[in-house]
C-alpha positions as CSV (number, residue, x, y, z in Angstrom):
1,M,0.0,0.0,0.0
2,G,2.8,2.4,0.9
3,A,4.7,1.7,-2.4
4,H,1.6,2.6,-4.4
5,T,1.2,5.8,-2.5
6,I,4.8,6.9,-3.2
7,S,4.5,6.2,-7.0
8,A,1.2,8.1,-7.2
9,L,2.9,11.1,-5.6
10,Q,5.9,11.0,-7.9
11,A,3.8,10.8,-11.2
12,P,3.0,14.6,-11.4
13,A,6.6,15.4,-10.8
14,V,7.6,13.3,-13.8
15,A,5.0,14.8,-16.1
16,E,5.7,18.4,-15.1
17,P,8.9,18.8,-17.3
18,A,7.0,17.5,-20.4
19,V,4.3,20.2,-19.8
20,W,6.9,22.9,-19.6
21,V,8.6,21.7,-22.8
22,L,5.2,21.7,-24.6
23,L,4.4,25.2,-23.3
24,G,7.8,26.4,-24.4
25,T,7.5,24.8,-27.9
26,L,4.1,26.2,-28.8
27,P,5.1,29.8,-29.0
28,L,8.2,28.8,-31.1
29,L,5.9,26.9,-33.5
30,V,3.6,29.9,-33.8
31,I,6.5,32.2,-34.5
32,I,7.9,29.8,-37.2
33,S,4.5,29.5,-38.8
34,R,4.2,33.3,-39.1
35,A,7.8,33.7,-40.3
36,V,8.1,31.0,-42.9
37,R,6.5,31.3,-46.4
38,V,6.6,28.8,-49.2
39,V,6.8,30.5,-52.6
40,G,5.9,28.6,-55.8
41,E,7.9,28.5,-59.0
42,D,5.5,30.8,-60.7
43,E,5.2,33.3,-57.8
44,R,7.3,36.0,-56.3
45,L,7.0,37.4,-52.8
46,V,7.4,41.2,-52.5
47,V,8.5,41.9,-48.9
48,C,7.8,45.3,-47.3
49,R,9.4,46.4,-44.1
50,L,7.8,49.3,-42.3
51,G,5.9,50.4,-45.4
52,R,8.8,50.2,-47.8
53,V,9.8,47.5,-50.3
54,A,12.7,45.6,-48.8
55,R,13.3,42.8,-51.2
56,V,11.7,40.3,-53.7
57,R,12.1,36.6,-52.9
58,G,11.2,33.3,-54.3
59,P,10.8,30.6,-55.4
60,G,11.4,28.4,-52.3
61,L,11.3,29.1,-48.5
62,V,11.3,32.7,-47.4
63,L,11.8,34.0,-43.9
64,L,10.0,37.1,-42.6
65,W,10.3,39.2,-39.5
66,P,6.9,38.8,-37.8
67,G,5.4,42.2,-37.0
68,L,8.0,44.1,-39.0
69,E,7.5,42.8,-42.4
70,R,4.5,42.0,-44.6
71,E,4.4,40.2,-47.9
72,V,2.5,40.6,-51.2
73,R,2.3,37.4,-53.2
74,V,2.5,38.1,-57.0
75,S,1.6,35.4,-59.5
76,L,3.7,35.3,-62.7
77,R,1.2,33.1,-64.6
78,L,-0.3,34.1,-67.9
79,V,-3.8,35.4,-67.4
80,C,-6.5,35.6,-70.2
81,L,-8.6,38.8,-70.1
82,D,-12.0,38.9,-71.7
83,L,-12.5,42.2,-73.5
84,F,-15.8,43.6,-74.8
85,C,-16.5,46.9,-76.4
86,P,-20.2,47.4,-76.8
87,E,-20.0,50.8,-78.6
88,A,-17.0,51.4,-80.9
89,V,-17.4,53.7,-83.9
90,T,-15.6,53.2,-87.2
91,R,-14.0,56.1,-89.2
92,D,-17.0,56.1,-91.5
93,G,-19.5,56.4,-88.6
94,V,-20.7,52.8,-88.0
95,S,-21.2,51.5,-84.5
96,V,-19.8,48.0,-83.9
97,R,-19.4,45.6,-81.0
98,I,-16.1,43.8,-80.4
99,K,-15.2,40.7,-78.5
100,A,-11.5,40.0,-77.9
101,T,-9.1,38.3,-75.5
102,A,-5.8,39.6,-74.2
103,V,-3.0,37.5,-72.6
104,A,-1.2,39.3,-69.9
105,A,1.3,38.6,-67.1
106,A,3.1,40.4,-64.3
107,T,6.7,41.1,-65.4
108,D,7.7,43.5,-62.6
109,P,6.5,42.1,-59.2
110,V,7.4,45.3,-57.3
111,R,5.3,47.6,-59.5
112,F,2.5,45.1,-59.6
113,A,2.4,44.8,-55.8
114,M,2.6,48.5,-55.2
115,T,-0.3,49.3,-57.5
116,T,-3.3,50.5,-55.4
117,D,-6.0,49.3,-57.9
118,E,-6.2,45.8,-59.4
119,P,-3.6,45.9,-62.1
120,L,-5.2,43.3,-64.3
121,T,-8.6,45.0,-64.2
122,A,-6.9,48.3,-65.2
123,T,-5.1,46.4,-68.0
124,A,-8.4,45.2,-69.4
125,L,-9.8,48.7,-69.4
126,V,-6.7,50.0,-71.2
127,A,-6.9,47.2,-73.8
128,E,-10.6,48.1,-74.5
129,G,-9.6,51.7,-75.0
130,V,-6.9,50.8,-77.5
131,L,-9.4,48.6,-79.4
132,R,-11.8,51.5,-79.7
133,R,-9.1,53.8,-81.0
134,Q,-8.0,51.2,-83.5
135,I,-11.6,50.9,-84.7
136,A,-11.9,54.6,-85.0
137,E,-9.0,54.7,-87.4
138,R,-10.5,52.2,-89.8
139,D,-13.5,52.0,-92.1
140,L,-16.1,49.3,-91.6
141,A,-14.9,47.4,-94.7
142,D,-11.4,47.2,-93.2
143,L,-12.4,45.5,-89.9
144,P,-12.3,41.9,-91.1
145,S,-8.5,42.3,-91.6
146,M,-8.2,43.0,-87.9
147,I,-9.4,39.4,-87.2
148,T,-7.2,37.6,-89.7
149,H,-4.0,39.6,-89.1
150,S,-1.8,39.5,-86.0
151,S,-2.5,42.1,-83.3
152,A,1.0,42.2,-82.0
153,E,1.2,46.0,-82.6
154,M,-1.9,46.6,-80.4
155,A,-0.4,44.3,-77.7
156,D,2.7,46.5,-77.7
157,R,0.7,49.7,-77.4
158,I,-1.2,48.3,-74.5
159,S,2.1,47.1,-72.8
160,D,3.5,50.6,-73.2
161,M,0.7,51.9,-71.0
162,T,0.5,49.0,-68.5
163,G,4.2,48.7,-67.9
164,R,3.9,51.2,-65.0
165,W,1.8,48.6,-63.3
166,G,4.3,45.8,-64.0
167,V,2.0,44.2,-66.5
168,Q,2.9,43.1,-70.1
169,V,0.4,42.1,-72.7
170,T,1.8,39.4,-75.0
171,L,-1.1,38.7,-77.2
172,L,-4.4,40.4,-78.3
173,D,-6.8,38.3,-80.3
174,I,-10.1,39.8,-81.8
175,I,-12.7,37.0,-81.6
176,D,-15.7,38.7,-83.1
177,I,-16.9,42.0,-84.6
178,Q,-20.7,42.5,-84.7
179,V,-22.5,45.2,-86.6
180,P,-26.0,45.9,-85.2
181,L,-28.7,46.6,-87.8
182,R,-29.3,50.3,-87.0
183,G,-30.1,53.4,-88.9
184,E,-26.5,54.4,-89.2
185,L,-25.7,51.1,-90.9
186,L,-28.4,51.7,-93.5
187,A,-27.0,55.2,-94.0
188,W,-23.5,53.8,-94.4
189,A,-24.8,51.3,-97.0
190,Q,-26.6,54.1,-98.9
191,A,-23.4,56.2,-98.8
192,Q,-21.3,53.3,-100.1
193,A,-23.8,52.7,-102.9
194,G,-23.7,56.4,-103.8
195,L,-19.9,56.3,-104.0
196,R,-20.0,53.2,-106.3
197,R,-22.4,55.0,-108.6
198,E,-20.1,58.0,-108.7
199,K,-17.1,55.8,-109.6
200,H,-18.9,53.7,-112.1
201,P,-21.7,55.8,-113.6
202,R,-24.1,54.0,-116.0
203,G,-23.6,54.9,-119.6
């Protein structure tokens, strides 16, 4: 009976060091979980310290100072942007609708991370504006060539404006051009018919 009593009294003393080890390990694990980041091959981590960009890291394991540094994760993957211009006017005054796609990617992680607005959304708006201006420089009869020919020049123009956000557009593809049947289209057709009659008058 006495031996059982002694072992019962000693059991808490043996377990007490394990409790202290566990209590000391938990904060360390929390600090490590907050300090370690895993960055993928197609990502970069922009690290800011006290509000300023300190460095760009990745891919692999990245260590941060908890409380002093914050990170912005930037994806380098290609993104397909859907573009739609419901009201674009040609040089000869015809309203058309345009559907297109643009392929974009972040090429400067720091500029991309420091942009206050969503850079890819802003890129889509810029691309739609470039499309409208390209339409305004062409007659309706010239629009089919925009679909069949490469749009590398338009992609370069868009990239010149989106480079400040760290975004580059590598491809712009016009999918469809629709011409709504409106009064201005009928007026355009009548004007074209008049021009043909002037060029080729009946004898």
